[in-house]
N, C-alpha and C positions, 0 to 999 in steps of 0.2 A: 889382710885383704878383706874388703867388704863389698856387699851388693850396694849399689847406688843408681842414681838416674842422672844422666847427662842431658842437658837441655840443649837441643840442636836448634839453631836459628839460621834460616835461609832468607836472604834477601835476594829476589829474582831466584836464581838457581845457584848462587854462591853462598857456601857455609861460611858463616861468621867465625872469626878466630876467638880465641880465649873463651872457651865454653865454661859454663857453669855446671856444677856438679852437686846434686842434693841427696841427703839421706832419705828424705821422704817423697814419694811419688806425688802426694797431694800438694806439696808445695811446688815441686817442679811443673805439675799441671797447672797450678794457679798462674805461673808465670807464662807458660806456653800458650794459654788461653788469653792472657792479657797483652802480650807483645803484638800480635798481629792487630788488635782492636785499637791501637793507639792513635791511628789516623782518622778515627770518626766513623761515619755513616757507612757501614758495609752493605747496604742494600745497593749500593752503586760500586761494588768491588770490581765489576768487570770493566769499569772506567779507569781503574788504577792501571797505569803501564805495567807490563809484566815484569820489567826489570826492577820495580819498586814494590812488588808484591812481598809481603813478609809471611813466612810460614815457620812455625815453632812447634816442636814436639819433644817428648821425652823418651830417651832410649836407655833401657836398662844396660849397666855395665858392672864389671867386677874390677875394682880398682883399689890402690893403696890407700889406707885411712890416713888422714892427716888434716892439717889446718885449712886446706884448700877445698874442703867439702863443707857446704853450706848446711847449717842445722837450723832448726825452728822451735820454738815453743808457742803456746796459745795463751794469749791474755787479753784483757779488754774486750770480754764478750765475744771471743772466737776470733778477732782479728789475727792475722798472721804476722808475726814478728821474726825477723832474721837476725842472726849474729854471724860473724865471719870470723 
């Protein structure tokens, strides 16, 4: 068993299936920050219908170690690369 971070993604108020689990909180937070920004200009986020608003955050969990845990390494000047 390991401590890891579950990326929780909500569209509207519905949690999306097939969660992603990361060993590193830094990589999890990278995706949690990027996912809600995929639709562009958030200075007008109040104009996005509530059922289309995306929220993402990282939740610490205790889980079985295995191949379904995303890992990362840093290369190319600090860019994050993932392997699955």
